[in-house]
MARLOSE-631322 format. One record per atom (N, C-alpha, C): residue number from 1; residue in three letters; atom name; x, y, z. Coordinates in Angstrom, 2 decimals, always signed. Each point is the difference from the previous one (the first is absolute). Last residue first. Layout:
! residues N
+-----+------+------+---------+---------+---------+
| pos | code | site |       u |       v |       w |
+-----+------+------+---------+---------+---------+
| NUM |  ALA |   CA |       X |       Y |       Z |
...
+-----+------+------+---------+---------+---------+
//
This chain:
! residues 93
+-----+------+------+---------+---------+---------+
| pos | code | site |       u |       v |       w |
+-----+------+------+---------+---------+---------+
|  93 |  ALA |    N |  -64.82 |  -18.94 |  -85.26 |
|  93 |  ALA |   CA |   -0.52 |   +0.31 |   -1.34 |
|  93 |  ALA |    C |   -0.58 |   +1.38 |   -0.11 |
|  92 |  ALA |    N |   +1.64 |   -2.01 |   +4.11 |
|  92 |  ALA |   CA |   +1.10 |   +0.43 |   -0.87 |
|  92 |  ALA |    C |   -0.50 |   +0.43 |   -1.37 |
|  91 |  PHE |    N |   -2.94 |   -1.87 |   +3.27 |
|  91 |  PHE |   CA |   +0.39 |   +1.34 |   +0.42 |
|  91 |  PHE |    C |   +1.12 |   +0.54 |   -0.90 |
|  90 |  ALA |    N |   -1.44 |   -4.39 |   -0.73 |
|  90 |  ALA |   CA |   -1.11 |   +0.90 |   -0.29 |
|  90 |  ALA |    C |   +0.34 |   +1.43 |   +0.40 |
|  89 |  GLU |    N |   +3.06 |   -3.43 |   +1.06 |
|  89 |  GLU |   CA |   -0.02 |   +0.25 |   -1.46 |
|  89 |  GLU |    C |   -1.12 |   +0.97 |   -0.37 |
|  88 |  ARG |    N |   +0.24 |   -1.45 |   +4.46 |
|  88 |  ARG |   CA |   +1.15 |   +0.87 |   -0.31 |
|  88 |  ARG |    C |   +0.03 |   +0.36 |   -1.48 |
|  87 |  VAL |    N |   -3.17 |   -3.13 |   +1.38 |
|  87 |  VAL |   CA |   -0.37 |   +1.34 |   +0.46 |
|  87 |  VAL |    C |   +1.13 |   +0.98 |   -0.29 |
|  86 |  GLN |    N |   +0.78 |   -4.52 |   -0.87 |
|  86 |  GLN |   CA |   -0.98 |   +0.54 |   -0.96 |
|  86 |  GLN |    C |   -0.43 |   +1.41 |   +0.38 |
|  85 |  GLU |    N |   +2.90 |   -2.34 |   +2.97 |
|  85 |  GLU |   CA |   +0.67 |   +0.35 |   -1.26 |
|  85 |  GLU |    C |   -0.97 |   +0.60 |   -1.01 |
|  84 |  ASP |    N |   -0.60 |   +0.43 |   +5.42 |
|  84 |  ASP |   CA |   -0.26 |   -0.97 |   -1.06 |
|  84 |  ASP |    C |   +0.59 |   +0.49 |   -1.33 |
|  83 |  ARG |    N |   -0.18 |   +2.54 |   +4.16 |
|  83 |  ARG |   CA |   +1.23 |   -0.77 |   -0.22 |
|  83 |  ARG |    C |   -0.16 |   -1.02 |   -1.12 |
|  82 |  MET |    N |   -3.62 |   +2.74 |   +1.62 |
|  82 |  MET |   CA |   +0.95 |   +0.81 |   -0.76 |
|  82 |  MET |    C |   +1.30 |   -0.74 |   -0.30 |
|  81 |  THR |    N |   -3.29 |   -1.97 |   +2.80 |
|  81 |  THR |   CA |   -0.46 |   +0.04 |   -1.39 |
|  81 |  THR |    C |   +0.98 |   +0.77 |   -0.87 |
|  80 |  MET |    N |   +0.73 |   -0.09 |   +4.63 |
|  80 |  MET |   CA |   +0.27 |   -1.32 |   -0.57 |
|  80 |  MET |    C |   -0.42 |   -0.05 |   -1.48 |
|  79 |  ILE |    N |   -1.00 |   +3.91 |   +2.38 |
|  79 |  ILE |   CA |   +1.45 |   -0.12 |   -0.15 |
|  79 |  ILE |    C |   +0.37 |   -1.36 |   -0.61 |
|  78 |  VAL |    N |   -4.53 |   +0.77 |   +1.00 |
|  78 |  VAL |   CA |   +0.44 |   +0.88 |   -1.09 |
|  78 |  VAL |    C |   +1.50 |   -0.15 |   -0.22 |
|  77 |  TRP |    N |   -1.90 |   -2.30 |   +3.64 |
|  77 |  TRP |   CA |   -0.42 |   -0.59 |   -1.27 |
|  77 |  TRP |    C |   +0.49 |   +0.84 |   -1.18 |
|  76 |  ILE |    N |   +0.67 |   +1.67 |   +4.33 |
|  76 |  ILE |   CA |   +0.88 |   -1.15 |   -0.25 |
|  76 |  ILE |    C |   -0.33 |   -0.62 |   -1.35 |
|  75 |  GLY |    N |   -2.84 |   +3.41 |   +1.45 |
|  75 |  GLY |   CA |   +1.33 |   +0.53 |   -0.31 |
|  75 |  GLY |    C |   +1.00 |   -1.10 |   -0.32 |
|  74 |  VAL |    N |   -4.28 |   -1.22 |   +1.49 |
|  74 |  VAL |   CA |   -0.07 |   +0.54 |   -1.35 |
|  74 |  VAL |    C |   +1.35 |   +0.56 |   -0.42 |
|  73 |  PRO |    N |   -0.50 |   -1.63 |   +4.45 |
|  73 |  PRO |   CA |   +0.01 |   -1.07 |   -1.01 |
|  73 |  PRO |    C |   -0.07 |   +0.51 |   -1.43 |
|  72 |  LEU |    N |   -0.05 |   +3.36 |   +3.41 |
|  72 |  LEU |   CA |   +1.19 |   -0.84 |   +0.07 |
|  72 |  LEU |    C |   -0.03 |   -1.13 |   -1.01 |
|  71 |  GLY |    N |   -3.79 |   +2.95 |   +0.53 |
|  71 |  GLY |   CA |   +1.14 |   +0.60 |   -0.67 |
|  71 |  GLY |    C |   +1.24 |   -0.87 |   +0.00 |
|  70 |  ALA |    N |   -4.16 |   -1.04 |   +2.32 |
|  70 |  ALA |   CA |   -0.06 |   -0.29 |   -1.44 |
|  70 |  ALA |    C |   +1.25 |   +0.51 |   -0.70 |
|  69 |  LEU |    N |   -0.33 |   +0.77 |   +4.56 |
|  69 |  LEU |   CA |   -0.26 |   -1.43 |   -0.12 |
|  69 |  LEU |    C |   -0.08 |   -0.42 |   -1.46 |
|  68 |  CYS |    N |   +0.38 |   +4.55 |   +1.21 |
|  68 |  CYS |   CA |   +1.28 |   -0.69 |   -0.01 |
|  68 |  CYS |    C |   -0.18 |   -1.51 |   -0.08 |
|  67 |  CYS |    N |   -3.31 |   +3.72 |   +0.30 |
|  67 |  CYS |   CA |   +0.09 |   -0.84 |   -1.20 |
|  67 |  CYS |    C |   +1.31 |   -0.79 |   -0.05 |
|  66 |  TRP |    N |   -1.16 |   +3.34 |   +3.32 |
|  66 |  TRP |   CA |   -0.63 |   -1.29 |   +0.28 |
|  66 |  TRP |    C |   +0.06 |   -0.94 |   -1.19 |
|  65 |  SER |    N |   +3.33 |   +3.78 |   -0.57 |
|  65 |  SER |   CA |   -0.85 |   -0.08 |   +1.20 |
|  65 |  SER |    C |   -0.60 |   -1.39 |   +0.18 |
|  64 |  SER |    N |   +3.41 |   +1.78 |   -3.22 |
|  64 |  SER |   CA |   -1.27 |   -0.54 |   -0.48 |
|  64 |  SER |    C |   -0.97 |   -0.28 |   +1.14 |
|  63 |  CYS |    N |   +4.41 |   +1.86 |   +0.72 |
|  63 |  CYS |   CA |   -0.54 |   +0.73 |   -1.14 |
|  63 |  CYS |    C |   -1.37 |   -0.51 |   -0.44 |
|  62 |  CYS |    N |   +2.76 |   -1.85 |   +3.58 |
|  62 |  CYS |   CA |   -0.27 |   +1.39 |   +0.37 |
|  62 |  CYS |    C |   -0.65 |   +0.76 |   -1.15 |
|  61 |  PRO |    N |   +1.48 |   -4.61 |   -0.39 |
|  61 |  PRO |   CA |   -1.22 |   +0.13 |   +0.81 |
|  61 |  PRO |    C |   -0.33 |   +1.44 |   +0.36 |
|  60 |  LEU |    N |   +2.50 |   -2.04 |   -4.47 |
|  60 |  LEU |   CA |   +0.31 |   +0.74 |   +1.22 |
|  60 |  LEU |    C |   -1.26 |   +0.19 |   +0.84 |
|  59 |  MET |    N |   +0.08 |   -2.04 |   -4.41 |
|  59 |  MET |   CA |   +0.41 |   -0.92 |   +1.06 |
|  59 |  MET |    C |   +0.32 |   +0.71 |   +1.31 |
|  58 |  ALA |    N |   -1.18 |   +2.38 |   -4.03 |
|  58 |  ALA |   CA |   -1.16 |   -0.80 |   +0.44 |
|  58 |  ALA |    C |   +0.36 |   -0.93 |   +1.16 |
|  57 |  VAL |    N |   +3.40 |   +2.51 |   -2.13 |
|  57 |  VAL |   CA |   -0.83 |   +0.87 |   +0.84 |
|  57 |  VAL |    C |   -1.22 |   -0.78 |   +0.52 |
|  56 |  ILE |    N |   +2.76 |   -2.22 |   -3.06 |
|  56 |  ILE |   CA |   +0.71 |   +0.20 |   +1.27 |
|  56 |  ILE |    C |   -0.83 |   +0.87 |   +0.94 |
|  55 |  ALA |    N |   -1.60 |   -0.67 |   -4.37 |
|  55 |  ALA |   CA |   -0.03 |   -1.26 |   +0.75 |
|  55 |  ALA |    C |   +0.65 |   +0.16 |   +1.37 |
|  54 |  GLY |    N |   +0.13 |   +3.65 |   -3.01 |
|  54 |  GLY |   CA |   -1.36 |   -0.24 |   +0.48 |
|  54 |  GLY |    C |   -0.10 |   -1.26 |   +0.82 |
|  53 |  ALA |    N |   +4.10 |   +0.92 |   -2.10 |
|  53 |  ALA |   CA |   -0.25 |   +0.97 |   +1.06 |
|  53 |  ALA |    C |   -1.39 |   -0.19 |   +0.58 |
|  52 |  TYR |    N |   +1.18 |   -2.60 |   -3.74 |
|  52 |  TYR |   CA |   +0.72 |   -0.43 |   +1.21 |
|  52 |  TYR |    C |   -0.26 |   +0.95 |   +1.17 |
|  51 |  VAL |    N |   -1.77 |   +1.25 |   -4.13 |
|  51 |  VAL |   CA |   -0.68 |   -1.21 |   +0.47 |
|  51 |  VAL |    C |   +0.66 |   -0.51 |   +1.28 |
|  50 |  LEU |    N |   +2.03 |   +3.54 |   -2.24 |
|  50 |  LEU |   CA |   -1.20 |   +0.46 |   +0.69 |
|  50 |  LEU |    C |   -0.82 |   -1.19 |   +0.52 |
|  49 |  SER |    N |   +3.78 |   -0.95 |   -2.61 |
|  49 |  SER |   CA |   +0.42 |   +0.61 |   +1.26 |
|  49 |  SER |    C |   -1.19 |   +0.52 |   +0.81 |
|  48 |  ALA |    N |   -0.59 |   -1.81 |   -4.40 |
|  48 |  ALA |   CA |   +0.22 |   -1.02 |   +1.02 |
|  48 |  ALA |    C |   +0.40 |   +0.60 |   +1.34 |
|  47 |  SER |    N |   -2.31 |   +1.74 |   -4.53 |
|  47 |  SER |   CA |   +0.63 |   +0.60 |   +1.18 |
|  47 |  SER |    C |   +0.14 |   -0.98 |   +1.16 |
|  46 |  LYS |    N |   -3.40 |   -1.77 |   -3.46 |
|  46 |  LYS |   CA |   +0.90 |   +1.13 |   -0.21 |
|  46 |  LYS |    C |   +0.56 |   +0.43 |   +1.34 |
|  45 |  ALA |    N |   -3.73 |   -3.25 |   -1.32 |
|  45 |  ALA |   CA |   +1.35 |   -0.51 |   -0.22 |
|  45 |  ALA |    C |   +0.96 |   +1.12 |   -0.38 |
|  44 |  ALA |    N |   -4.79 |   +0.15 |   +1.40 |
|  44 |  ALA |   CA |   +0.41 |   +0.45 |   -1.33 |
|  44 |  ALA |    C |   +1.38 |   -0.52 |   -0.38 |
|  43 |  ARG |    N |   -1.84 |   -0.99 |   +4.28 |
|  43 |  ARG |   CA |   -1.00 |   -0.44 |   -0.96 |
|  43 |  ARG |    C |   +0.40 |   +0.35 |   -1.44 |
|  42 |  LEU |    N |   +2.65 |   +1.56 |   +3.54 |
|  42 |  LEU |   CA |   +0.12 |   -1.46 |   -0.11 |
|  42 |  LEU |    C |   -0.96 |   -0.52 |   -1.05 |
|  41 |  ARG |    N |   -0.26 |   +4.53 |   +1.09 |
|  41 |  ARG |   CA |   +1.18 |   -0.27 |   -0.83 |
|  41 |  ARG |    C |   +0.24 |   -1.50 |   -0.14 |
|  40 |  LEU |    N |   -3.46 |   +1.41 |   +2.85 |
|  40 |  LEU |   CA |   -0.34 |   +0.34 |   -1.38 |
|  40 |  LEU |    C |   +1.17 |   -0.27 |   -0.94 |
|  39 |  GLY |    N |   +0.72 |   -0.59 |   +4.61 |
|  39 |  GLY |   CA |   -0.93 |   -1.00 |   -0.52 |
|  39 |  GLY |    C |   -0.40 |   +0.26 |   -1.44 |
|  38 |  GLY |    N |   +2.69 |   +3.18 |   +2.20 |
|  38 |  GLY |   CA |   +0.74 |   -1.25 |   -0.19 |
|  38 |  GLY |    C |   -0.88 |   -1.09 |   -0.56 |
|  37 |  LEU |    N |   -2.00 |   +4.08 |   +1.23 |
|  37 |  LEU |   CA |   +0.77 |   +0.13 |   -1.23 |
|  37 |  LEU |    C |   +0.82 |   -1.25 |   -0.29 |
|  36 |  LEU |    N |   -2.36 |   +0.08 |   +4.07 |
|  36 |  LEU |   CA |   -0.93 |   +0.02 |   -1.13 |
|  36 |  LEU |    C |   +0.75 |   +0.10 |   -1.32 |
|  35 |  MET |    N |   +2.51 |   +0.31 |   +3.99 |
|  35 |  MET |   CA |   -0.53 |   -1.36 |   -0.19 |
|  35 |  MET |    C |   -0.94 |   -0.06 |   -1.20 |
|  34 |  VAL |    N |   +1.66 |   +4.21 |   +1.22 |
|  34 |  VAL |   CA |   +1.10 |   -0.84 |   -0.52 |
|  34 |  VAL |    C |   -0.49 |   -1.42 |   -0.24 |
|  33 |  VAL |    N |   -2.99 |   +2.98 |   +2.02 |
|  33 |  VAL |   CA |   +0.20 |   +0.37 |   -1.40 |
|  33 |  VAL |    C |   +1.11 |   -0.86 |   -0.62 |
|  32 |  GLY |    N |   -0.80 |   -0.46 |   +4.59 |
|  32 |  GLY |   CA |   -1.11 |   -0.55 |   -0.77 |
|  32 |  GLY |    C |   +0.13 |   +0.30 |   -1.48 |
|  31 |  SER |    N |   +3.05 |   +1.93 |   +2.97 |
|  31 |  SER |   CA |   +0.28 |   -1.42 |   -0.16 |
|  31 |  SER |    C |   -1.11 |   -0.69 |   -0.77 |
|  30 |  MET |    N |   -0.57 |   +4.53 |   +1.04 |
|  30 |  MET |   CA |   +1.06 |   -0.17 |   -1.00 |
|  30 |  MET |    C |   +0.33 |   -1.47 |   -0.20 |
|  29 |  MET |    N |   -3.10 |   +1.08 |   +3.36 |
|  29 |  MET |   CA |   -0.56 |   +0.30 |   -1.31 |
|  29 |  MET |    C |   +1.04 |   -0.20 |   -1.09 |
|  28 |  ALA |    N |   +1.35 |   -0.46 |   +4.48 |
|  28 |  ALA |   CA |   -0.88 |   -1.10 |   -0.38 |
|  28 |  ALA |    C |   -0.59 |   +0.22 |   -1.39 |
|  27 |  ILE |    N |   +2.57 |   +3.45 |   +1.82 |
|  27 |  ILE |   CA |   +0.85 |   -1.15 |   -0.29 |
|  27 |  ILE |    C |   -0.84 |   -1.18 |   -0.46 |
|  26 |  LEU |    N |   -2.29 |   +3.80 |   +1.48 |
|  26 |  LEU |   CA |   +0.66 |   +0.26 |   -1.28 |
|  26 |  LEU |    C |   +0.90 |   -1.16 |   -0.41 |
|  25 |  SER |    N |   -2.06 |   -0.16 |   +4.24 |
|  25 |  SER |   CA |   -0.99 |   -0.14 |   -1.06 |
|  25 |  SER |    C |   +0.61 |   +0.23 |   -1.38 |
|  24 |  VAL |    N |   +2.66 |   +0.74 |   +3.79 |
|  24 |  VAL |   CA |   -0.26 |   -1.44 |   -0.15 |
|  24 |  VAL |    C |   -1.01 |   -0.23 |   -1.12 |
|  23 |  VAL |    N |   +0.86 |   +4.45 |   +1.14 |
|  23 |  VAL |   CA |   +1.19 |   -0.60 |   -0.60 |
|  23 |  VAL |    C |   -0.22 |   -1.49 |   -0.25 |
|  22 |  VAL |    N |   -3.33 |   +2.33 |   +2.32 |
|  22 |  VAL |   CA |   +0.03 |   +0.43 |   -1.39 |
|  22 |  VAL |    C |   +1.18 |   -0.64 |   -0.72 |
|  21 |  ALA |    N |   -0.39 |   -0.65 |   +4.59 |
|  21 |  ALA |   CA |   -1.04 |   -0.75 |   -0.70 |
|  21 |  ALA |    C |   -0.03 |   +0.35 |   -1.48 |
|  20 |  SER |    N |   +2.86 |   +2.39 |   +2.88 |
|  20 |  SER |   CA |   +0.52 |   -1.35 |   -0.26 |
|  20 |  SER |    C |   -1.04 |   -0.85 |   -0.73 |
|  19 |  GLY |    N |   -1.21 |   +4.40 |   +1.32 |
|  19 |  GLY |   CA |   +1.02 |   +0.00 |   -1.04 |
|  19 |  GLY |    C |   +0.52 |   -1.38 |   -0.32 |
|  18 |  SER |    N |   -3.86 |   +2.21 |   +2.78 |
|  18 |  SER |   CA |   +0.17 |   -1.38 |   -0.44 |
|  18 |  SER |    C |   +1.01 |   -0.09 |   -1.14 |
|  17 |  SER |    N |   -1.00 |   +4.15 |   +2.28 |
|  17 |  SER |   CA |   -0.42 |   -0.97 |   +1.00 |
|  17 |  SER |    C |   +0.27 |   -1.44 |   -0.42 |
|  16 |  GLN |    N |   +1.01 |   +3.73 |   -2.87 |
|  16 |  GLN |   CA |   +0.76 |   +0.14 |   +1.24 |
|  16 |  GLN |    C |   -0.36 |   -1.10 |   +0.99 |
|  15 |  PHE |    N |   -2.31 |   +0.31 |   -4.13 |
|  15 |  PHE |   CA |   +1.37 |   -0.42 |   -0.23 |
|  15 |  PHE |    C |   +0.85 |   +0.13 |   +1.26 |
|  14 |  PHE |    N |   -4.50 |   +1.47 |   +0.18 |
|  14 |  PHE |   CA |   +0.04 |   -1.43 |   -0.28 |
|  14 |  PHE |    C |   +1.43 |   -0.49 |   -0.16 |
|  13 |  SER |    N |   -0.81 |   +4.60 |   +0.50 |
|  13 |  SER |   CA |   -0.13 |   -0.70 |   +1.27 |
|  13 |  SER |    C |   +0.02 |   -1.51 |   -0.20 |
|  12 |  ALA |    N |   +0.09 |   +2.73 |   -3.85 |
|  12 |  ALA |   CA |   +1.23 |   +0.17 |   +0.78 |
|  12 |  ALA |    C |   -0.08 |   -0.75 |   +1.33 |
|  11 |  VAL |    N |   -3.86 |   +0.11 |   -2.72 |
|  11 |  VAL |   CA |   +1.04 |   -0.83 |   -0.61 |
|  11 |  VAL |    C |   +1.29 |   +0.10 |   +0.80 |
|  10 |  ILE |    N |   -3.53 |   +2.77 |   +1.35 |
|  10 |  ILE |   CA |   -0.35 |   -1.41 |   +0.23 |
|  10 |  ILE |    C |   +1.08 |   -0.92 |   -0.56 |
|   9 |  THR |    N |   +0.39 |   +4.61 |   -0.80 |
|   9 |  THR |   CA |   +0.24 |   -0.29 |   +1.41 |
|   9 |  THR |    C |   -0.29 |   -1.47 |   +0.31 |
|   8 |  ALA |    N |   -0.95 |   +1.60 |   -4.33 |
|   8 |  ALA |   CA |   +1.44 |   -0.02 |   +0.22 |
|   8 |  ALA |    C |   +0.33 |   -0.34 |   +1.45 |
|   7 |  VAL |    N |   -4.53 |   +0.64 |   -1.28 |
|   7 |  VAL |   CA |   +0.54 |   -1.28 |   -0.47 |
|   7 |  VAL |    C |   +1.49 |   -0.09 |   +0.27 |
|   6 |  ASP |    N |   -4.01 |   +2.70 |   +2.38 |
|   6 |  ASP |   CA |   +1.31 |   +0.32 |   -0.56 |
|   6 |  ASP |    C |   +0.70 |   -1.31 |   -0.35 |
|   5 |  VAL |    N |   -5.35 |   +1.61 |   +0.67 |
|   5 |  VAL |   CA |   +0.97 |   -1.07 |   +0.18 |
|   5 |  VAL |    C |   +1.29 |   +0.42 |   -0.70 |
|   4 |  GLU |    N |   -4.62 |   +2.58 |   +2.29 |
|   4 |  GLU |   CA |   +0.96 |   -0.10 |   -1.10 |
|   4 |  GLU |    C |   +1.04 |   -1.06 |   +0.33 |
|   3 |  ALA |    N |   -4.94 |   -0.44 |   +2.02 |
|   3 |  ALA |   CA |   +1.22 |   +0.77 |   +0.21 |
|   3 |  ALA |    C |   +0.92 |   -0.19 |   -1.20 |
|   2 |  ALA |    N |   -5.52 |   -0.31 |   +0.03 |
|   2 |  ALA |   CA |   +1.24 |   -0.77 |   +0.00 |
|   2 |  ALA |    C |   +1.20 |   +0.93 |   +0.15 |
|   1 |  LEU |    N |   -4.81 |   +1.26 |   +2.13 |
|   1 |  LEU |   CA |   +0.62 |   -0.13 |   -1.29 |
|   1 |  LEU |    C |   +1.32 |   -0.74 |   +0.12 |
+-----+------+------+---------+---------+---------+
//
């Protein structure tokens, strides 16, 4: 028969053995959320500060892992686009 599984013990041992992996995963997940929200705010022309934050996080190689090849040019493009006068007017409206 199947042995009883103590979920609390399994979770505790996971966090003890791979605590740094959990921290890195949480940071990567939070940076992904910032990039996603920044992109959505860019599309809606709202919250320029969140757009800038998403662009900057996308350019960091430690936050976007292997996507840094795409994150750097996209982040630069977003920052250059945000400097355009028409874009500034759209965010001001």
